[in-house]
C-alpha positions as CSV (number, residue, x, y, z in Angstrom):
1,M,76.3,118.9,138.2
2,N,75.2,122.1,136.4
3,T,75.2,122.5,132.6
4,E,78.6,124.1,132.6
5,D,80.3,121.5,134.3
6,R,78.8,119.0,131.8
7,F,80.0,121.2,128.7
8,I,83.5,121.3,130.3
9,E,83.1,117.5,130.9
10,L,82.2,116.9,127.3
11,E,85.1,119.3,125.8
12,I,87.7,117.1,127.7
13,K,86.3,113.9,126.5
14,L,86.1,115.3,123.0
15,A,89.8,116.7,123.2
16,H,91.0,113.3,124.5
17,Q,89.3,111.5,121.6
18,E,90.9,113.7,119.3
19,H,94.0,113.0,120.3
20,V,93.3,109.4,120.3
21,V,92.4,109.5,116.8
22,E,95.4,111.4,115.6
23,T,97.6,109.0,117.4
24,L,95.8,106.2,115.9
25,N,95.7,107.6,112.5
26,Q,99.4,108.2,112.5
27,R,100.1,104.6,113.7
28,V,98.0,103.5,110.6
29,Y,99.9,105.7,108.1
30,E,103.3,104.2,109.5
31,Q,101.8,100.7,109.4
32,Q,100.8,101.3,105.6
33,Q,104.3,102.6,104.7
34,Q,105.9,99.2,106.2
35,I,103.1,97.0,104.2
36,D,104.1,99.0,101.2
37,K,108.0,98.6,101.6
38,L,107.2,94.8,102.5
39,E,105.1,94.4,99.3
40,Q,107.6,95.7,97.4
41,L,110.5,93.6,98.8
42,C,108.1,90.5,98.4
43,G,108.0,91.5,94.6
44,L,111.8,91.8,94.3
45,L,112.1,88.3,96.2
46,V,109.5,86.7,93.7
47,Q,111.3,88.3,90.6
48,R,114.6,86.8,91.8
49,V,113.5,83.3,92.5
50,R,111.6,83.3,89.2
51,E,115.0,84.3,87.5
52,S,116.9,81.6,89.5
53,A,114.6,79.1,88.4
54,Q,114.8,80.2,84.9
55,G,118.4,79.8,85.1
56,G,118.2,76.3,85.4
57,S,121.0,75.7,87.9
58,G,119.0,73.2,89.8
59,G,119.4,74.9,92.9
60,Q,123.3,74.4,92.8
61,L,126.0,77.0,92.7
62,P,128.2,76.4,89.2
63,H,131.0,74.1,89.6
64,E,129.9,73.1,93.2
65,R,130.4,69.4,94.2
66,P,127.0,67.7,94.4
67,P,126.7,66.6,98.5
68,H,127.0,62.9,98.2
69,Y,130.9,63.5,97.4
């Protein structure tokens, strides 16, 4: 294998690795967006649970008969 063939092979490998890195970078970006949305959703759910607990309804809807009736 001569020097030119080795350079061509290295350039091919480098181009492939650059493509893989770009693909992985895009996937990481998408996953971070999903994580941000899920964290926001969890924060809203925590807020609703706290508000519900402060309401003192005891987990029952107003004017709902208890389950033993």
